Backbone bond lengths (Angstrom), bond angles and torsions (degrees), N, CA, C in turn:
res aa  C-N    CA-C-N  psi(-1)  N-CA   C-N-CA  omega(-1)  CA-C   N-CA-C  phi
1 M - - - 1.453 - - 1.525 110.25 -
2 K 1.357 115.96 -46.25 1.461 118.90 179.54 1.520 110.13 -63.68
3 R 1.351 115.79 -37.13 1.455 120.54 179.47 1.525 110.39 -61.90
4 L 1.326 116.88 -45.33 1.460 120.26 179.58 1.513 110.82 -65.69
5 L 1.328 116.42 -41.88 1.460 120.49 179.50 1.521 110.80 -59.88
6 S 1.345 116.48 -43.05 1.466 118.57 179.21 1.524 110.86 -68.79
7 L 1.333 116.71 -34.27 1.465 119.83 177.35 1.521 111.39 -64.64
8 L 1.314 115.91 -42.47 1.458 119.30 179.35 1.519 110.81 -65.54
9 L 1.320 116.95 -36.19 1.459 120.50 177.09 1.524 110.09 -64.67
10 V 1.345 117.04 -43.99 1.466 120.55 177.20 1.524 109.61 -60.65
11 F 1.325 116.12 -43.23 1.461 120.73 178.68 1.522 110.84 -57.45
12 A 1.319 115.60 -47.62 1.464 120.24 -176.40 1.519 112.24 -65.93
13 L 1.315 117.37 -31.74 1.456 120.38 -176.39 1.523 113.56 -90.85
14 V 1.335 117.31 -38.77 1.458 120.74 -171.09 1.518 113.55 -100.18
15 F 1.322 117.66 -43.79 1.453 120.06 -170.54 1.518 115.25 -60.60
16 P 1.337 120.06 -38.00 1.466 118.35 -179.14 1.526 113.41 -58.64
17 I 1.311 117.45 -21.89 1.459 121.33 179.63 1.522 110.57 -73.29
18 V 1.334 116.76 -30.47 1.454 122.19 -172.49 1.521 110.85 -89.78
19 A 1.289 117.65 105.31 1.470 124.41 170.88 1.521 114.60 53.45
20 A 1.286 117.54 37.00 1.465 120.22 -177.42 1.515 111.85 -63.99
21 S 1.293 117.70 -47.57 1.453 118.76 -174.61 1.518 112.30 -71.27
22 D 1.329 118.53 -36.98 1.453 120.87 179.06 1.520 111.89 -61.35
23 S 1.333 115.93 -49.97 1.455 118.60 -175.88 1.519 111.88 -66.47
24 S 1.318 118.11 -35.51 1.464 118.34 -178.44 1.522 111.03 -69.80
25 K 1.337 118.00 -34.66 1.464 120.08 177.72 1.523 110.46 -66.82
26 K 1.353 117.14 -43.93 1.458 120.82 178.71 1.521 110.47 -64.18
27 D 1.343 115.96 -45.48 1.455 120.17 -179.34 1.514 111.08 -62.54
28 S 1.314 117.02 -36.93 1.456 121.10 179.60 1.524 110.28 -63.53
29 A 1.329 116.56 -46.20 1.455 120.71 -179.73 1.526 110.75 -64.39
30 E 1.354 116.80 -44.61 1.457 120.47 179.14 1.520 110.55 -64.86
31 G 1.317 116.56 -42.57 1.460 121.77 -178.63 1.510 111.69 -62.00
32 N 1.340 117.32 -39.39 1.459 120.61 -179.78 1.517 111.22 -63.57
33 K 1.339 117.20 -33.13 1.453 120.72 179.34 1.525 111.51 -75.44
34 K 1.343 116.60 -38.54 1.455 121.32 -169.83 1.520 114.69 -82.00
35 S 1.314 117.90 -37.34 1.466 118.55 -170.72 1.515 111.32 -132.40
36 E 1.300 115.22 110.26 1.454 119.98 178.66 1.532 110.74 -112.27
37 E 1.358 116.95 -3.56 1.458 120.33 -172.94 1.525 112.47 -69.50
38 A 1.317 117.27 -77.79 1.463 121.97 -173.93 1.523 111.11 -81.59
39 T 1.319 115.46 142.27 1.466 119.44 178.41 1.521 111.84 -113.16
40 E 1.331 116.60 -6.25 1.461 120.99 178.18 1.518 110.11 -142.05
41 I 1.311 115.48 151.82 1.458 121.70 176.12 1.525 108.56 -75.21
42 N 1.305 115.64 140.25 1.460 121.61 178.35 1.535 109.13 -85.04
43 W 1.342 116.74 84.28 1.464 121.55 179.22 1.522 109.41 -78.05
44 V 1.331 116.06 139.37 1.462 120.75 177.04 1.526 109.67 -125.50
45 K 1.334 115.54 166.71 1.462 121.08 177.40 1.532 109.50 -72.75
46 Y 1.325 115.28 154.80 1.461 122.21 -176.29 1.528 112.61 -55.20
47 D 1.312 117.36 -52.69 1.463 120.27 -175.77 1.530 111.77 -63.97
48 E 1.324 117.06 -38.35 1.466 121.30 177.27 1.526 110.79 -68.14
49 G 1.331 116.18 -41.84 1.458 121.35 -177.81 1.513 113.73 -62.67
50 L 1.324 117.25 -39.31 1.469 120.04 178.33 1.525 110.86 -60.88
51 K 1.320 116.89 -43.03 1.467 121.26 178.76 1.527 110.55 -65.30
52 M 1.327 115.97 -44.10 1.465 120.48 -179.21 1.523 111.26 -61.62
53 A 1.329 117.39 -39.87 1.463 121.39 -178.79 1.524 111.05 -65.69
54 K 1.311 116.96 -42.82 1.471 120.41 178.75 1.521 110.68 -61.72
55 E 1.321 116.56 -41.20 1.466 121.22 -179.13 1.526 112.26 -70.77
56 S 1.335 116.84 -38.58 1.465 121.07 -174.18 1.524 114.00 -91.63
57 G 1.339 117.55 -21.22 1.465 120.57 -176.38 1.522 113.08 77.56
58 K 1.340 116.99 14.50 1.469 120.67 179.94 1.527 110.77 -89.53
59 H 1.337 115.63 148.41 1.461 120.59 172.99 1.532 109.18 -65.31
60 I 1.319 115.12 164.24 1.462 121.46 -177.30 1.523 109.90 -117.25
61 L 1.322 116.39 134.69 1.461 122.76 169.18 1.524 106.25 -114.43
62 I 1.332 116.15 122.65 1.463 119.81 175.76 1.518 108.18 -108.03
63 N 1.312 115.90 121.89 1.458 123.57 178.78 1.527 107.85 -99.27
64 F 1.346 116.30 103.22 1.463 120.82 175.55 1.521 107.45 -87.88
65 T 1.314 116.35 119.85 1.453 122.68 -172.03 1.528 109.91 -139.95
66 T 1.318 116.42 171.91 1.471 122.37 171.94 1.526 107.77 -143.54
67 P 1.331 118.18 158.39 1.467 120.80 179.93 1.531 113.52 -65.59
68 W 1.326 118.48 -26.24 1.461 122.22 -175.66 1.529 113.52 -92.56
69 C 1.310 118.56 -4.86 1.470 123.08 -173.22 1.530 111.89 -76.07
70 G 1.323 117.08 116.61 1.460 122.22 -179.26 1.520 113.67 -63.72
71 Y 1.337 117.55 -44.17 1.463 120.10 -179.91 1.526 111.94 -71.90
72 C 1.320 116.95 -27.08 1.473 120.15 173.78 1.529 109.44 -64.30
73 K 1.322 115.80 -44.27 1.468 120.86 178.39 1.525 110.88 -63.38
74 K 1.337 116.16 -39.62 1.465 120.24 178.48 1.530 110.37 -64.46
75 M 1.330 117.59 -41.57 1.470 120.89 176.59 1.526 109.98 -59.73
76 N 1.330 117.13 -42.35 1.468 121.36 179.74 1.525 112.04 -64.77
77 R 1.339 117.30 -34.22 1.473 121.86 -178.99 1.524 112.52 -80.94
78 T 1.317 117.91 -27.70 1.468 120.96 -172.43 1.526 112.26 -116.00
79 T 1.302 117.28 -84.10 1.467 122.50 -173.37 1.522 112.35 -54.79
80 F 1.325 117.63 -45.91 1.460 120.54 -177.62 1.528 112.89 -78.25
81 K 1.330 118.37 1.61 1.467 122.53 173.70 1.529 111.18 -102.82
82 E 1.324 116.95 -9.21 1.466 120.86 -179.58 1.530 109.59 -69.23
83 P 1.327 117.72 125.27 1.463 120.53 -178.08 1.532 114.13 -54.41
84 E 1.322 117.60 -38.76 1.468 119.56 -178.71 1.533 111.29 -68.65
85 V 1.319 117.38 -36.24 1.470 121.26 176.76 1.526 109.45 -67.02
86 I 1.323 116.84 -45.52 1.467 121.60 178.84 1.524 110.03 -58.40
87 K 1.315 116.20 -47.74 1.465 120.84 -178.58 1.528 111.11 -61.68
88 M 1.331 117.18 -47.15 1.472 120.95 -179.32 1.528 110.73 -60.09
89 L 1.331 116.43 -47.36 1.465 119.42 -178.62 1.525 111.82 -66.23
90 D 1.320 117.73 -45.07 1.461 120.27 -176.48 1.530 113.07 -70.53
91 E 1.330 117.79 -31.87 1.461 120.25 -178.28 1.525 113.37 -88.30
92 S 1.338 117.39 -31.33 1.462 119.68 -168.58 1.518 115.60 -119.49
93 F 1.319 118.51 -6.57 1.460 122.05 -176.71 1.519 110.44 -133.90
94 I 1.311 114.80 159.77 1.455 121.17 164.22 1.522 104.29 -99.14
95 S 1.310 117.04 116.01 1.466 122.83 -175.66 1.520 109.52 -99.01
96 I 1.322 114.54 118.61 1.461 121.45 -176.68 1.521 108.81 -113.53
97 K 1.316 116.51 136.82 1.467 121.03 175.64 1.522 108.56 -116.36
98 V 1.348 115.29 129.22 1.462 121.83 179.62 1.522 108.26 -125.49
99 D 1.327 116.84 126.13 1.465 122.74 177.02 1.528 108.07 -87.01
100 G 1.319 116.30 110.40 1.455 122.19 -177.07 1.516 115.26 -64.10
101 D 1.318 117.99 -10.41 1.466 122.03 177.38 1.531 112.87 -105.13
102 S 1.322 116.67 -8.10 1.465 120.80 -171.87 1.529 112.83 -76.99
103 K 1.317 113.71 142.07 1.465 120.16 175.06 1.530 110.81 -100.37
104 K 1.355 116.02 14.71 1.465 119.99 175.37 1.521 108.42 -62.48
105 E 1.316 114.48 136.75 1.460 119.00 -177.54 1.524 110.96 -92.31
106 L 1.318 115.22 135.77 1.456 122.67 175.81 1.522 107.94 -106.33
107 N 1.315 116.43 152.40 1.461 121.46 176.99 1.520 107.42 -123.05
108 I 1.326 115.63 103.98 1.458 121.26 -177.45 1.527 107.71 -106.77
109 D 1.317 115.58 95.64 1.466 121.58 -177.78 1.524 112.10 49.85
110 G 1.314 117.10 46.92 1.453 122.34 178.06 1.522 115.06 89.31
111 Y 1.318 116.67 -11.79 1.470 121.72 178.34 1.522 107.66 -90.61
112 K 1.326 117.03 119.20 1.464 120.85 -177.62 1.521 109.85 -101.24
113 I 1.338 114.45 133.25 1.461 121.44 -179.13 1.524 108.17 -154.23
114 T 1.324 117.55 146.73 1.466 119.97 176.85 1.526 109.24 -81.09
115 E 1.332 116.03 159.50 1.464 120.12 176.38 1.526 110.06 -59.33
116 R 1.314 116.45 -38.68 1.468 121.33 179.34 1.535 110.97 -60.93
117 D 1.322 116.70 -48.68 1.463 120.31 179.88 1.525 111.97 -67.64
118 L 1.323 116.82 -35.11 1.459 120.66 176.01 1.524 109.70 -59.56
119 S 1.328 115.97 -46.71 1.467 121.17 -179.89 1.519 111.35 -59.85
120 R 1.306 115.89 -49.03 1.465 120.97 -172.05 1.520 113.74 -81.03
121 A 1.325 117.24 -45.09 1.466 119.88 -173.92 1.532 113.00 -87.67
122 E 1.319 116.72 -47.34 1.465 119.77 -175.12 1.529 112.98 -79.15
123 Y 1.333 117.10 -35.84 1.464 120.57 -176.08 1.526 113.31 -113.68
124 R 1.304 117.11 -5.21 1.471 122.99 177.22 1.540 112.85 52.53
125 V 1.319 115.62 41.79 1.461 121.22 178.15 1.524 108.46 -70.06
126 R 1.329 115.41 127.73 1.464 121.12 -178.34 1.527 112.80 -116.49
127 G 1.317 116.38 -11.23 1.458 121.05 179.23 1.520 109.67 -154.02
128 Y 1.305 115.48 160.70 1.468 121.11 -175.71 1.515 110.46 -126.18
129 P 1.319 117.36 145.96 1.453 127.13 -5.79 1.531 111.48 -76.10
130 T 1.318 115.95 152.54 1.461 123.25 171.86 1.520 106.92 -130.50
131 Y 1.331 115.56 136.55 1.466 121.91 -177.70 1.521 108.80 -119.81
132 W 1.309 116.45 117.00 1.456 122.20 175.48 1.515 108.53 -98.38
133 L 1.328 115.78 140.60 1.456 122.56 177.59 1.521 108.38 -115.52
134 L 1.331 115.61 130.78 1.458 121.61 -176.70 1.519 110.34 -129.55
135 K 1.325 114.91 152.80 1.458 120.71 171.48 1.530 108.02 -71.22
136 P 1.333 117.34 163.45 1.467 119.89 -178.11 1.529 114.46 -55.83
137 E 1.312 116.93 -32.59 1.467 119.53 -179.61 1.522 112.59 -83.54
138 G 1.344 117.32 1.85 1.460 121.98 174.63 1.516 115.53 100.96
139 E 1.331 118.37 -0.25 1.467 120.60 178.91 1.528 109.90 -67.51
140 K 1.330 116.09 129.27 1.462 121.43 -179.70 1.527 109.89 -72.53
141 L 1.332 115.88 130.35 1.459 121.62 177.75 1.520 111.80 -102.75
142 G 1.304 117.90 -37.95 1.455 121.06 -179.30 1.513 110.79 162.52
143 Y 1.328 114.88 -179.74 1.463 119.29 -177.51 1.522 110.65 -145.65
144 I 1.318 114.37 161.68 1.461 122.53 170.48 1.521 106.63 -133.33
145 S 1.303 115.34 154.75 1.465 120.42 -179.77 1.512 110.00 -126.61
146 G 1.322 115.49 154.81 1.451 121.16 173.63 1.512 113.62 92.57
147 Y 1.315 113.66 176.57 1.463 121.25 -179.94 1.526 110.08 -65.97
148 Q 1.324 117.00 139.00 1.464 123.12 178.99 1.525 109.39 -127.80
149 E 1.315 116.35 126.70 1.471 121.00 173.68 1.533 108.93 -63.51
150 A 1.310 117.55 152.29 1.464 122.06 -176.86 1.525 112.42 -57.56
151 G 1.315 118.00 -46.20 1.466 120.72 -178.64 1.515 112.37 -61.51
152 N 1.310 116.51 -44.69 1.461 121.13 178.65 1.526 110.48 -63.51
153 F 1.311 115.60 -43.24 1.458 121.19 -178.32 1.529 110.45 -63.97
154 L 1.329 117.01 -41.07 1.463 121.04 178.38 1.522 111.56 -64.00
155 D 1.330 117.18 -38.98 1.466 119.63 176.66 1.523 110.55 -59.19
156 L 1.306 116.71 -44.83 1.460 121.02 179.35 1.532 110.93 -65.18
157 L 1.322 117.59 -44.65 1.465 120.84 -179.83 1.527 111.47 -61.53
158 Y 1.324 117.03 -41.65 1.467 120.10 179.26 1.526 110.38 -64.23
159 F 1.333 116.59 -42.63 1.463 122.32 177.96 1.532 110.16 -55.92
160 M 1.322 115.84 -42.05 1.461 121.17 -179.92 1.530 110.95 -73.97
161 K 1.307 117.05 -47.69 1.467 122.37 -176.45 1.522 111.38 -55.16
162 E 1.316 115.97 -42.34 1.464 121.39 -177.49 1.529 112.74 -87.27
163 S 1.334 117.64 4.11 1.476 123.45 -178.30 1.524 111.81 54.08
164 L 1.317 116.15 35.83 1.465 120.23 179.87 1.522 111.82 -67.92
165 Y 1.323 117.90 -17.00 1.463 121.93 177.62 1.525 111.21 -61.76
166 D 1.343 118.20 -20.02 1.462 121.75 176.19 1.523 111.93 -80.50
167 K 1.328 117.26 -15.65 1.461 121.79 -173.50 1.516 114.29 -109.72
168 M 1.331 117.12 -28.86 1.466 120.23 -174.54 1.512 110.44 -158.59
169 E 1.306 114.34 168.28 1.460 119.98 175.15 1.527 108.87 -83.02
170 F 1.317 115.67 152.95 1.462 120.93 -178.78 1.528 111.14 -59.29
171 K 1.306 116.87 -38.18 1.465 121.37 179.89 1.530 110.55 -59.55
172 E 1.328 116.74 -44.00 1.465 121.21 178.76 1.529 110.56 -63.89
173 Y 1.311 115.89 -42.66 1.463 122.12 178.05 1.529 110.31 -57.02
174 M 1.320 116.74 -46.74 1.462 120.69 -179.49 1.526 111.68 -69.02
175 Q 1.327 117.33 -39.12 1.463 120.40 179.00 1.524 111.27 -64.00
176 N 1.325 116.70 -26.12 1.459 121.43 179.42 1.526 113.20 -92.88
177 G 1.319 117.46 10.83 1.460 120.33 173.50 1.515 116.34 109.41
178 G 1.320 118.21 1.39 1.462 120.15 177.03 1.513 113.41 62.02
179 R 1.301 116.92 -152.05 1.465 122.05 -173.71 1.518 112.89 -62.86
180 K 1.321 117.28 -29.91 1.468 119.31 -178.50 1.529 110.96 -66.57
181 A 1.337 117.41 -33.62 1.459 121.54 179.04 1.530 112.08 -80.57
182 F 1.327 117.04 -29.32 1.454 120.85 -173.72 1.518 114.01 -99.89
183 S 1.325 118.30 -13.66 1.468 119.38 -176.64 1.517 110.29 -68.99
184 K 1.313 114.08 148.99 1.466 120.82 -175.78 1.518 112.49 -85.00
185 G 1.324 115.54 -12.67 1.466 118.86 -174.14 1.466 115.31 -103.03
C-alpha cells in the first residue's frame, strides 16, 4: 500500500512533465475514432458506488471536487470529455463523485456522514481535485491530486484496471511503455 501511494505521488509530481501534451493529442485522436457512444461519465453517489463495485468487481475512482475549483472545471471540460477516458471509466470502473463542500448526507451501511466530512475525515482531502483509487471491495490503494492530462490519466487507469500494482511499480510500468505496451488489444 505504501509502495503504491509513493508511486502515485511520483506520478502526480513527475509524470506530467514528461510528454504530457504529445500523449494527450494522440489519445484524443485515437479516442475520437474508437468511442462515439457515451459523451459523459456515469458518476454515482459514494454509498451507491461502493455497493456497485462489490457486486461488479470493478475498481473504484472517487473524484473529490467542489463547485469553485478551477482545475476541477478544467478536468470536466477536457480530460473527462475525452471519449477514451469516458469509455475506460464507464466500462471498467465505478466512478464516484463527491462534493467536498456538500452537507448532503450519505448512508454507508447505517453509518451516516456528509460528503464534506467524508472528504476531510475519511480521505483527508486537502486540495481539489483529488482522485482516490480503491479496490472493488473498498480497500484504498492511493490517490493523486490536481489536473491530469487525458493520456496520463489513461495510463494510471489502465494500471489500476489490470491490477498491475500487484506485479510492478508504476514507474517500471511507465518506463516500459505504459498502457500502449501492456494493453491486450
